[in-house]
N, C-alpha and C positions, 0 to 999 in steps of 0.2 A: 535678256538676257535674264535672273530670276539668283534673287538676294534669300539664300538658307537661315542665315539669321540678321537680327535687328540688331544692335546700333551698327553702325560702321562711319566712325571718323575719330580723331587721328588718337582717341583715349580712347574704343574700345574697336580695333579691328576688330573685324572676321574673316573668318574665313571663305567668307558664298562672296561676298566686294573687295581684293587685296588692295585692285588699283584704286579706293575715294579712298580705303582709308590713311595710304599713305600720301596720297597727294595730298591729303589731308590739311598730315601733316606737314608735309612742307607750305601748304600755302600759310596755315596756322602760324610756324616760322620767319616767312616770305614775308606778311602782315606786320609781323614786329620789329621785327630785324628796317623797316619801310623805317616803320611809324620815328620811330627812335632816329632814324638816320636824317626824315624831313620834313621833325619837328618844332625846329627851326625860321624853320620858311612858311609856317599854320598848312602844310599840305596834310592829309592825312590818312591813314590807312584803314580796312576794313579793312575782314571779308566776312562772305554771310558763305550759311551754310546749310544745303535746307536738305531737306528729311525727303516726303512726293511733294512736285510740285504740276500738280495735269488741271491744264479745264473740265478731267469728264474724267471716269475711271475706265476708261474702253484706252485712252494712249499706255492707260499702264499691265495692258493685258500683256501675256507672259510674262509678268517682275509678281514676283511672291508682295504684295502689298499687305498689307496688315488688317485686320480685321476692325480693331478698336480703340478704331485714331480717333482722337478726339469730336470731330465730324459730320464722321460716318464719311468721310472722302479725305482726300487731300486738297493743300491749299491752289487756290488757283495760281492763272497765274498773273491778272490781274488782283490780287491779298496779297502776293509776293512780294509784286512789285513796287508798292504800297509800300511795306521795309522797305528796301529798298532804297523806296522814294523821302521816306526821317529818313535814313543815315545821309545823308548828303543834306540835306539838310538845314540849318543855321541849326535846328534846334537841337541835335545832334551833336552841334557845334566842339566839346568837350572829350567823343567820345572815337576815341583813338587806341589804334597798336592790338586790337581783339577779334578775337570770331565771333561773329552773334550764331548762331544755332536752332532755327527756323523748325526743332523735327518733332514737337508736341509734347515736350520732356521723351523721348526717346532713346536720349544719350542719359548713362548715369555715371558718367566721368565727369568728376569734379576740375 
């Protein structure tokens, strides 16, 4: 599967990845709604929207991977897991109702 344009997120859908953009919009809406619904129960809702995550570039063969990534490679699965581990930790207990984009600033939407 190839992507023609970057990024593809809920604020900047791309023709090359129509499902990703529309599903991310739904995910953000779901996250916001249920964060409000379960706030009184101290249940947090957070979604994470990654750009590319792979342990090697070979895993992304066939994808239109940008050549200007910050560290010349995508985030590894372990690196991405650390982001999620932080979000579920007590250190992030006041974060809820939002989507964290782990995308190396590819999305320009505010």
